[in-house]
N, C-alpha and C positions, 0 to 999 in steps of 0.2 A: 410678308414675304420669307422672312427668315423663320417664322414659326412653321410654314410649311414645308420649308427645307428641312427643319429638324425633325418634323414628323416622318417624313420620307427616310430619313437617316434611321430614325428609330424603327421603323417599320423594316427597313433591311437588316438591322442588327437582330431583330426578333426571329425574322425568316432563317438567318443564318444559324441561329441558336437552335431553332426547332430541327434543322437538318441534321444536327449534330446527336440530338437525342434519339434514344432507341424506344423508350415508353414515352408516351404523351398522356397528359391528362386530358378530361373532356373539353376543357376549353381550348388547350393545344391543338387537339385533333380538329375541334371545329374550324380554327383558323386553317390549320394545314390544309384540310381539304376543301376550305371555302365554302362551308354551308353553315345555316344558322344553327344556334343551340336547339331549337325545337325540330328542325329537320334531322340533326344527328341523334337527337334522343328517338325520335320517330324511327330512325333507320336501326338504332340498336334494340328499341321494343319489338320490332319487326324480325329481328335478326337477320337483317340483310348485311350487316357489317360486322366484321370480327372485332370482338371487344373482350376485356376482362374484368372481373369484380372480384378482387382478392379477398376484400374485406366485407363482402355482400353488398355494400352500397356504392362505393365509389367506382366510377369506370375508367378504366385505362385501356390504351391503344397501343399497338405494335406498330410503329412507323413503316417498316416493310410491309407488312399486311395492310396498312393502308394505301401504300403506293400501289400494290398488287390490285387492290380493290378499286382503285382509279384507272387502272389499265384495263379494267374489263370491257369487253364489247368494243374492239378497236374498228375503226371504219377505215376500209383500204383507200389507197391513195388513187388516182385515175389512172396512173401508170400500171400499178398492179392490177387494177381491173382490166385494161387492155391487154396486159399481158395472159390474163386468164382467159381472156376472150379469145386471143389468139392460139393458146393452147386448147381451148374447146374445138374450135374451128379446124386445128390441125389433126386433133387425135379423136374427135367424135364426142360422146357424152362421157363425161369425167365422173368417176365415181359409180356408173352403174354397171352392174354385174351382169355378164350375158350367161343364159344357162343353155 
């Protein structure tokens, strides 16, 4: 049980250290966004995720760009959906231009 507690503590320290860095290595970026190395490599190969290759081989990632990448395609909450529905009912078709 002590080994498990030690590993949890080590994971928390690693997470805190990653949050302080602005530029992440491939391994750090993989852990930061929670994907496997093969998944991250596929995303970089397909140019789906922002990355840098200053020396032609090694990949680096900007932490803030990764955070923005993770925040793509937000899912609205039930309250936001309800508010949109009420606005639609009260004002008519939202976003439709009348000629």
